[in-house]
C-alpha positions as CSV (number, residue, x, y, z in Angstrom):
1,M,0.0,0.0,0.0
2,E,1.3,3.4,-0.9
3,P,1.8,5.9,2.0
4,E,-0.8,8.6,2.2
5,A,0.6,11.8,0.5
6,P,0.8,14.7,2.7
7,D,-1.9,17.4,2.3
8,A,-0.4,20.5,0.8
9,S,-2.7,22.6,2.9
10,D,-1.2,21.3,6.2
11,V,1.1,23.6,8.1
12,A,3.9,22.9,10.6
13,V,3.2,24.4,14.0
14,R,6.2,23.0,15.8
15,A,9.5,21.2,14.9
16,T,12.0,19.6,17.1
17,D,14.7,16.8,17.1
18,N,13.6,15.8,20.6
19,I,11.3,12.8,20.4
20,P,9.8,13.1,23.9
21,R,9.1,16.8,23.2
22,A,7.3,16.0,20.0
23,G,5.3,13.4,21.8
24,D,4.3,16.0,24.5
25,W,3.1,18.4,21.7
26,A,1.2,15.7,20.0
27,L,-0.5,14.8,23.3
28,V,-1.5,18.4,23.8
29,L,-3.2,18.5,20.4
30,H,-4.8,15.2,20.9
31,S,-6.3,16.5,24.2
32,A,-7.5,19.6,22.4
33,G,-9.2,17.5,19.8
34,I,-7.1,18.8,16.9
35,D,-6.2,16.4,14.1
36,H,-2.5,16.3,13.5
37,R,0.4,14.1,12.4
38,V,4.1,14.0,12.9
39,D,6.3,14.2,9.7
40,I,10.1,14.2,9.3
41,R,11.2,17.4,7.6
42,D,14.8,18.4,7.3
43,G,15.9,15.9,9.9
44,A,13.4,17.2,12.5
45,L,10.0,16.0,13.7
46,A,7.4,18.4,12.5
47,L,3.9,18.6,14.0
48,M,1.5,19.1,11.1
49,V,-2.1,20.3,11.3
50,A,-4.7,21.5,8.8
51,A,-4.2,25.2,7.9
52,E,-7.6,26.2,9.4
53,D,-6.5,24.5,12.7
54,G,-3.2,26.3,12.8
55,P,-4.1,29.2,15.1
56,T,-6.0,27.0,17.6
57,A,-3.1,24.5,17.6
58,L,-0.5,27.3,18.2
59,A,-2.6,28.7,21.1
60,A,-2.8,25.3,22.8
61,L,0.9,24.7,22.3
62,D,1.9,28.1,23.5
63,A,-0.2,27.6,26.7
64,F,1.5,24.3,27.3
65,D,4.9,25.8,26.8
66,T,4.1,28.6,29.3
67,E,2.8,26.2,32.0
68,S,5.7,23.7,31.6
69,R,8.4,26.4,31.6
70,P,10.7,25.7,34.7
71,V,10.5,28.3,37.5
72,I,14.0,29.8,38.1
73,E,14.3,31.2,41.6
74,A,16.7,34.0,42.4
75,P,19.6,32.8,44.5
76,M,19.3,33.3,48.3
77,P,21.2,36.3,49.5
78,D,24.2,35.0,51.5
79,L,27.0,37.2,52.8
80,G,28.5,34.4,54.9
81,P,28.4,33.6,58.6
82,S,27.4,36.7,60.7
83,P,28.2,37.5,64.3
84,L,25.1,39.6,64.6
85,G,22.9,37.0,66.3
86,F,25.6,35.9,68.8
87,A,26.4,39.6,69.6
88,C,22.7,40.3,70.3
89,A,22.4,37.2,72.5
90,A,25.6,38.1,74.4
91,L,24.3,41.6,75.0
92,L,21.0,40.3,76.3
93,V,22.8,38.0,78.8
94,I,25.1,40.8,80.0
95,M,22.2,43.2,80.5
96,F,20.3,40.5,82.4
97,R,23.3,40.1,84.7
98,L,23.3,43.9,85.3
99,T,19.6,44.5,85.7
100,G,18.4,41.2,87.2
101,P,14.9,39.8,86.4
102,G,11.8,42.0,86.4
103,E,10.1,39.6,88.7
104,A,12.5,40.5,91.5
105,R,11.0,42.5,94.4
106,P,11.8,45.2,94.5
107,P,12.8,45.3,90.8
108,S,16.0,47.1,89.7
109,T,15.8,50.8,88.9
110,W,16.6,49.8,85.3
111,F,13.0,48.7,84.9
112,D,11.7,52.1,86.3
113,V,13.6,54.1,83.7
114,G,13.9,51.7,80.8
115,S,10.7,49.7,80.4
116,A,8.4,50.5,77.6
117,A,5.8,52.3,79.7
118,S,3.3,53.7,77.2
119,S,2.5,56.7,79.4
120,A,6.2,57.7,79.4
121,I,6.7,57.0,75.7
122,L,3.7,59.1,74.8
123,D,5.1,61.9,76.9
124,G,8.2,61.9,74.8
125,E,10.6,59.4,76.4
126,I,11.1,57.6,73.1
127,W,14.3,56.0,74.2
128,R,12.3,53.5,76.3
129,S,11.2,51.8,73.0
130,V,14.9,50.7,72.7
131,T,16.0,50.2,76.3
132,A,13.0,48.0,77.0
133,L,14.5,45.5,74.5
134,M,17.3,44.8,77.0
135,L,15.0,44.0,80.0
136,H,13.5,40.6,80.8
137,G,11.0,39.3,83.3
138,D,12.8,36.1,84.3
139,L,15.4,33.6,83.1
140,M,13.0,31.7,80.8
141,H,12.0,35.0,79.1
142,L,15.7,35.6,78.5
143,V,16.5,32.1,77.2
144,G,13.7,32.3,74.7
145,N,14.9,35.6,73.3
146,V,18.5,34.4,73.3
147,V,17.6,31.3,71.2
148,A,15.5,33.4,68.9
149,S,18.4,35.9,68.4
150,L,20.8,33.1,67.5
151,L,18.3,31.8,64.9
152,F,16.6,34.8,63.4
153,V,19.0,37.7,64.0
154,S,21.9,35.6,62.8
155,A,19.9,34.9,59.5
156,V,19.2,38.6,59.0
157,G,22.9,39.3,59.5
158,R,23.8,36.6,57.0
159,W,21.4,38.0,54.4
160,L,21.7,41.7,54.9
161,G,25.0,42.2,56.7
162,V,25.7,43.3,60.3
163,G,25.2,47.0,59.7
164,L,22.1,47.1,57.6
165,G,20.5,44.0,59.3
166,G,21.2,45.3,62.8
167,A,19.9,48.8,62.0
168,L,16.7,47.5,60.4
169,I,16.0,45.2,63.4
170,L,16.5,47.9,65.9
171,A,14.4,50.4,64.0
172,S,11.6,47.9,63.4
173,A,11.6,46.9,67.1
174,A,11.6,50.5,68.4
175,A,8.8,51.3,66.0
176,G,6.9,48.3,67.2
177,N,7.2,49.4,70.9
178,I,6.1,53.0,69.9
179,L,3.1,51.7,68.0
180,T,2.2,49.4,70.9
181,A,2.3,52.4,73.3
182,W,0.1,54.4,71.0
183,S,-2.3,51.5,70.4
184,Y,-2.8,50.6,74.1
185,G,-2.6,54.1,75.5
186,P,-1.5,55.1,79.0
187,G,-1.1,52.2,81.6
188,H,0.6,49.6,79.4
189,V,4.1,48.4,80.2
190,S,6.2,45.9,78.2
191,I,9.8,44.6,78.3
192,G,11.9,42.1,76.4
193,A,13.6,41.5,73.1
194,S,10.7,39.6,71.6
195,T,9.8,42.7,69.6
196,A,13.3,42.6,68.0
197,T,13.3,38.9,67.3
198,F,9.8,39.1,65.7
199,A,11.2,42.1,63.7
200,A,14.0,39.9,62.5
201,L,11.6,37.2,61.5
202,G,9.5,39.8,59.6
203,L,12.6,41.0,57.8
204,L,13.4,37.5,56.7
205,A,9.9,37.0,55.3
206,G,10.2,40.4,53.5
207,V,13.5,39.5,51.9
208,Q,11.9,36.3,50.6
209,V,8.9,38.1,49.1
210,V,11.2,40.7,47.4
211,R,13.5,37.9,46.1
212,R,10.6,35.9,44.6
213,F,8.5,38.7,43.2
214,G,11.5,40.8,42.1
215,H,12.9,37.9,40.1
216,A,9.5,37.3,38.5
């Protein structure tokens, strides 16, 4: 039996020398209900369809190519090991040795002048939004923030550097304490580096968002 002569009105919508790729394209057209065949032209596998089906076939194949395109993620920022987390943890331990726990009775005067008392902050003692980060209620409060510093603050230092990372954490934590004072109003008092460690965690999330959407 003589092979069927190709229809002169057929058009090639794709050509490749990759057999699996040609098979994928053929499967796409089969799923879309478009009649097609695979010919060998100039040493390549050509996907042939009727001329009137050409635009529809191209649209289906273009959609498939878009969906199957590999996602290339931007590389993680990495400036190498950073001492920022260890330095913050060491500072918290030293300050705890100086101030003692907030649960002590009577508490150290450090808590009178350094805690994030909303009334004082709203009256202009803005420094309390920073000094409160160095004060802790008890040993477990301190340990939790030391561990968080070693994890999250170290990662910020590794990604953004000691200077920029430290400045952003401090600024974010101070802003958090100021906003807390404004939100709660007079009578609210808070202490601890938790605000700073959460700020570090937020910065890590922000860097990831910028990395992904910026690359896209």
